[in-house]
C-alpha positions as CSV (number, residue, x, y, z in Angstrom):
1,X,44.8,28.3,-131.2
2,X,46.6,25.0,-131.6
3,X,49.9,26.8,-132.4
4,X,49.6,28.8,-129.2
5,X,49.1,25.6,-127.2
6,X,52.1,24.0,-128.8
7,X,54.1,27.2,-128.1
8,X,53.1,27.3,-124.4
9,X,53.8,23.6,-124.0
10,X,57.2,24.0,-125.6
11,X,58.0,26.9,-123.4
12,X,57.0,25.0,-120.3
13,X,59.1,22.0,-121.2
14,X,62.1,24.1,-122.1
15,X,61.7,26.1,-118.9
16,X,61.5,22.9,-116.8
17,X,64.6,21.5,-118.5
18,X,66.6,24.6,-118.1
19,X,65.8,24.7,-114.3
20,X,66.9,21.2,-113.8
21,X,69.8,20.8,-116.1
22,X,72.3,20.6,-113.3
23,X,73.2,17.0,-112.6
24,X,75.2,17.8,-109.5
25,X,73.4,17.5,-106.2
26,X,73.0,20.6,-104.0
27,X,76.0,20.9,-101.7
28,X,75.5,21.3,-98.0
29,X,77.1,24.4,-96.5
30,X,80.6,23.7,-95.1
31,X,80.6,23.3,-91.3
32,X,82.0,26.3,-89.5
33,X,85.6,25.6,-88.5
34,X,86.6,26.9,-85.1
35,X,90.2,27.2,-84.0
36,X,91.5,24.4,-81.8
37,X,90.9,24.6,-78.0
38,X,93.4,26.6,-76.1
39,X,94.1,27.2,-72.4
40,X,96.8,28.5,-70.1
41,X,98.3,25.0,-70.2
42,X,100.8,24.0,-72.9
43,X,99.3,22.6,-76.1
44,X,100.0,19.0,-74.9
45,X,98.4,19.9,-71.5
46,X,95.3,21.3,-73.3
47,X,95.1,18.1,-75.4
48,X,95.2,16.0,-72.2
49,X,92.5,18.1,-70.7
50,X,90.3,17.7,-73.7
51,X,90.7,13.9,-73.3
52,X,89.3,14.3,-69.8
53,X,86.4,16.3,-71.2
54,X,85.8,13.7,-73.9
55,X,85.6,11.0,-71.3
56,X,83.2,13.2,-69.2
57,X,80.9,13.4,-72.3
58,X,80.8,9.6,-72.6
59,X,79.6,9.5,-69.0
60,X,77.1,12.2,-69.5
61,X,75.7,10.4,-72.6
62,X,75.4,7.1,-70.7
63,X,73.3,8.9,-68.1
64,X,71.2,10.6,-70.8
65,X,70.5,7.0,-72.1
66,X,69.9,5.8,-68.5
67,X,72.4,3.0,-69.1
68,X,74.0,2.1,-65.8
69,X,76.6,-0.3,-67.3
70,X,77.8,2.2,-69.8
71,X,77.9,4.9,-67.1
72,X,80.1,2.6,-65.0
73,X,82.5,2.0,-67.9
74,X,82.5,5.7,-68.8
75,X,83.3,6.7,-65.2
76,X,86.2,4.3,-65.2
77,X,87.4,5.9,-68.5
78,X,87.0,9.3,-67.0
79,X,89.0,8.3,-63.9
80,X,91.8,6.9,-66.1
81,X,91.9,10.1,-68.2
82,X,92.0,12.3,-65.1
83,X,94.8,10.1,-63.6
84,X,96.7,10.4,-66.8
85,X,96.4,14.1,-66.7
86,X,97.6,14.2,-63.1
87,X,100.7,12.1,-64.1
88,X,101.3,14.4,-67.0
89,X,101.1,17.6,-64.9
90,X,103.4,16.2,-62.3
91,X,106.0,15.3,-64.9
92,X,105.7,18.5,-67.0
93,X,107.6,21.4,-65.4
94,X,105.7,24.0,-67.5
95,X,102.4,22.9,-65.9
96,X,103.6,21.7,-62.6
97,X,102.3,24.4,-60.2
98,X,99.0,25.2,-61.8
99,X,96.7,24.4,-58.9
100,X,94.7,21.8,-60.8
101,X,95.3,18.9,-58.5
102,X,92.2,19.5,-56.3
103,X,90.0,19.6,-59.3
104,X,91.4,16.4,-60.8
105,X,91.3,14.7,-57.4
106,X,87.6,15.4,-57.2
107,X,87.1,14.1,-60.8
108,X,88.8,10.9,-59.8
109,X,86.9,10.6,-56.5
110,X,83.4,11.2,-58.0
111,X,84.2,8.9,-60.9
112,X,85.0,6.1,-58.4
113,X,81.7,6.7,-56.7
114,X,79.8,6.5,-60.0
115,X,81.5,3.3,-61.0
116,X,80.7,1.7,-57.6
117,X,77.0,2.8,-57.7
118,X,75.1,0.7,-60.2
119,X,71.3,0.8,-60.1
120,X,69.1,0.2,-63.1
121,X,67.7,3.7,-63.2
122,X,71.1,5.5,-62.7
123,X,69.7,7.5,-59.8
124,X,72.7,7.0,-57.5
125,X,75.1,7.6,-60.3
126,X,73.3,10.9,-61.1
127,X,73.7,12.1,-57.6
128,X,77.5,11.8,-57.9
129,X,77.4,13.2,-61.4
130,X,76.2,16.6,-60.2
131,X,79.3,17.6,-58.1
132,X,81.5,16.0,-60.8
133,X,79.9,18.3,-63.4
134,X,80.3,21.4,-61.2
135,X,84.0,20.5,-60.6
136,X,84.6,19.9,-64.3
137,X,83.3,23.4,-65.2
138,X,85.4,24.9,-62.4
139,X,88.5,23.0,-63.8
140,X,87.8,24.4,-67.3
141,X,87.4,27.9,-66.0
142,X,90.6,27.6,-63.9
143,X,92.7,26.8,-67.0
144,X,90.9,29.5,-69.0
145,X,89.8,27.1,-71.8
146,X,88.7,28.7,-75.0
147,X,87.3,27.5,-78.3
148,X,86.5,24.1,-76.7
149,X,82.8,23.9,-77.7
150,X,81.8,23.2,-74.2
151,X,78.2,24.2,-73.1
152,X,77.3,24.5,-69.5
153,X,73.6,23.5,-69.2
154,X,71.3,23.6,-66.2
155,X,68.0,21.9,-65.3
156,X,66.1,23.7,-62.5
157,X,63.9,20.7,-61.8
158,X,66.7,18.2,-61.0
159,X,66.9,16.8,-57.5
160,X,63.5,18.0,-56.4
161,X,63.8,21.5,-57.9
162,X,67.2,22.2,-56.4
163,X,68.7,22.2,-59.9
164,X,71.8,20.7,-61.3
165,X,74.3,21.5,-64.1
166,X,76.2,19.5,-66.6
167,X,78.5,20.0,-69.6
168,X,77.8,19.2,-73.2
169,X,79.6,19.4,-76.5
170,X,76.4,20.6,-78.3
171,X,74.0,23.3,-77.3
172,X,71.0,21.0,-77.7
173,X,69.6,20.0,-74.3
174,X,69.8,16.3,-73.5
175,X,69.3,16.1,-69.8
176,X,71.4,13.4,-67.9
177,X,69.4,13.8,-64.7
178,X,66.1,12.7,-66.1
179,X,67.0,10.8,-69.3
180,X,64.0,10.0,-71.4
181,X,61.5,11.2,-68.7
182,X,62.4,14.9,-69.4
183,X,65.1,14.8,-72.1
184,X,64.8,18.5,-73.1
185,X,64.4,20.0,-69.6
186,X,67.1,22.6,-69.2
187,X,68.9,25.6,-70.7
188,X,72.4,26.7,-71.8
189,X,73.9,28.9,-69.2
190,X,77.4,29.4,-70.4
191,X,79.9,28.3,-73.1
192,X,83.6,27.9,-73.3
């Protein structure tokens, strides 16, 4: 009987050692690599456009956090990025007559409104953010952006159940219209 117990104990120990003899930690799966964003603009024009989108995300994130000061700074950065793109388009003959000026003018105008409106709860900034978001999506559709990792999200309860959209770089819902009150209210409607 004692020999059987020693045999079983030895088998268990050897089995445990053989299962754990790898000293390397488990590797996480590699992230999926998508091709770079492209559009009907030149490569440089698409890069400039993605700078505008990145500045927009900073503003959206400041509103998600209900941080009026960050929203003001982010809206100024967005205005500067949009102004830079306007200058680039006017100087670049390949992109000159692309019809993007009205979209960019709206981005600049709404950014100015957001930077001028500072209230602790970001309510006035959020009002201007809604048409800005709609315009940003229209801009991206106009240039036929692809592989940009942009998610159009929608909250049906924003603005007394009128609803409002925003853009995000992730599909997880983080609502800029309600912040912490209703962070996960919304759904993904489209992606580019």
